[in-house]
N, C-alpha and C positions, 0 to 999 in steps of 0.2 A: 504494500500500500504506500502510495506516495505521501510525502510530508503534508501536502496540501489537503489530501483526503482525510488524513489522520487529524489534522487541525479542525476540519469541519465536524468530524465524528466527536472530537473532544468538546466542541462548542455545543453539540446537540445534547450530550450527556452531562454537561457542566451544571453545578448548582452554585448559586441561584441560576435559574433558567436564563439563557442568553436571548437577547432580542435583536441581534444584528446578523442573523444568518440569512444569506442570500439564496433565493430559489435556484439560480443556476448552479451554485455550489452544491446544493443538496441533490439536484438532478444529476450532476456529474458523479457525486459519491454513489448514488443509487445505481447508476449504470456501471460504475467500476465494481460494485459488489455483485453485479450480475442480474440486477433487477430489470424487469420489463416496465418501462414507464410510458404510459400512453394516455392521451387526453380522454376524459370521460365526458360528463355532462357539465356544461358551464365552465367554472374555474377549477373543477375537480380533476385530478389525475389518478388513474388506476395504477397501482404498483403491485407487481407480483415478484416476491423475493423469497427464495427458499421454500416455495410452495405455499406461501402465505400471501393472501390478497388483502390489500388495504387501500384506502383512498386518502389523499391529501389535497388540500386546497391551495392553489396558486395564490399568493398574496394579491389582494385587489389594488391596494394603493402602494405603489413602489414594488420592490422585490424582496423585502424583508419579512420573514415569518414573524407572526405574533407569538407571544409566550405560550398561549394555550395550544397553538398549532405545533410548536416545538415539543411540548409535552406529549402531544398525540403522536408525533413522529417518533419520539424516543420510545414510547410504549410499543409501537408497531415494529420498530427495528428490533427491540428486545424479544418480542414474540417470534420474530423470524430468525432468532439466534445471533443477531448482531449486537455485540457488546463492546464497550471500549476496552475492557481488560483483554478480550480475545485478540484484539489487533495490537495492543501495546506489547504483548508477549513476542510478537513477530519482529520487534525492533532490535 
């Protein structure tokens, strides 16, 4: 995993919740992890990662995720087996 992708993953799992995570960075991370990212209805994107399906909303105003959406993304990634500790071990 590149340093850039690891930095985004760290931001997603950071406490307190980060609010300056860009959509394009998340999309790049998801694709790097092997996820299928496709537009769904409206601003929703369907994500399939490690046989887990979930939906995220593209930020409406600007490109930064809101804190509740970061929490949702964190929960979805964890359910799909993606955790920060798993990728820090690879360094």
